[in-house]
N, C-alpha and C positions, 0 to 999 in steps of 0.2 A: 433527508438530503435529496435534492433533485439531481438526476443523473442525465447523461447524454452518451451517445455512442461516438467515439473518435476512431477513425480509421488510420492506421499507420502500417505501411508495408503490407497491406492486404489483410491485416488482423484487426478485428473489431474489439475495441476496449471500452468497457463501461467506466466512465469518469464522472466526477462532480461537474455540474454545469459550469462552464467557463474555463475548465482545465484545458491547457494546451501543452503538448510536449515541447521541451526546450530544443528539440532537434528533429530533423526530418528522417533520421534513420535509427532503428532500434539499437544498433551496435554502438551508437554515440550517446545513448542515455547514460547519465552518470550513475555510479554505484551508489545505492541508497538503501540496501537491504539491512534491516535491523538497526537498533539504536546504537549509538556510538560508545559501546563498552566492550571490553575484550571478551567477557563471558558470552554476551549475546552475539558477537561476531562469529564465535565458534559454532553457535547453534543456528544461526540464520545465514545461510550461504547466499552468494550472489548468483549461483547457478544450480540447476538441477541436472546433475549428470551431464554436464557440458552445455546445457542450454541456459544462457543468461536470462534471468527473470527480473532484472532491475526495473524495466518499465512497469511491471505489475506492482513492484514495491513502491515505486515513485507515486503511482496513483493511490496506493493504500495510504501512504504518508499524507497525501493531499486530502484524502477522505477524513483521516483523523483530524486534520487541521480545520476542516469546515463543518463537520458533522456536529449535531447537537450533543451535549454530554448526557447521553441516555444509553441504556443497555441496547435499545433498538439501533441506535446510531453505531455503537460498537460492533454489533453483529452484522449490520448492513455493510460497514467498511470491510470487515473480514470476508464476507461473502463476495464482495466485489473483487477482493484480492484473489480468492479461489477461482472465480469465474475467469478473470483476466489471465491468471496463470494457466488455467486449463486451455484457454483459447490459444495462448502462445504454444503450449505443448502440442496441441492438435494441429496447428498450422505449420510447425517447424520440426516435427518428428516423423520420419518416414517409417521406421520399423516398429512393428507392433510390440515387441518385447521392450524396447527402449521407451516406447510411449507409456506402457504400463508401469515401468519402473519410475519414470518421471512423475506420472500421476500419483503414484504411491508416495513419492517424496513430497509432492505438493500437498497431498492430504495430511501427511505427517506435520508439515509446516503449519497448515491450517489449524490442526489440533493444538500445536504448541502456541500458536498465536491466540487462539480462543481461550486457552486456560492460562498460559503464562503472560499473555499480553494485556490482560485486564488491569493489573496494577499499573502498568506503564501508561495505558490509556487514561485511567483516572488521574494519575499524577500529571500527565500532560494537560488534561483539561483543567485541573486545578491551577496550574501555572498560567495557562491561557486566560482563565478567569481573573486571576490576580493582576495580570498585565493589562487586561481590559479595564479593570476598576482603576488601576493607577493611571492609565491613559485618560480615562474619563475625568478623574479628579484633577489631573494636570490641565486638561482642557477647560474645565469649569473655573479653575483658579485664574487662568490667563484671560478668560473671557469676561 
């Protein structure tokens, strides 16, 4: 997946090429952390000790959407999430102790994502592939 740097409120985010934030302000980014299930919502918070990380989650979701269905793509997407989350923490946290606690929380989330997220990634990519096949078949029947 090709990437670019997008600057929002002075923070550099790594994103897939062509990605644009739907808002001009970080605080207005929609909540999008974790898949839409109650169990995952408990383990995937919208914030790390008071710092909303939804922009990093939004980019991660887009990475999963556009990346090739490979282990390399899976890990690249997760690494981008970690890097973007760390950029937000470093830019928006003044106190060293809070910074360390937030980084620890981010690293814990990264580990959860790396091990627990793999089945979700592959299920998503399978659904995406089936939708693409159905769309192509539909187009060829019409044409």
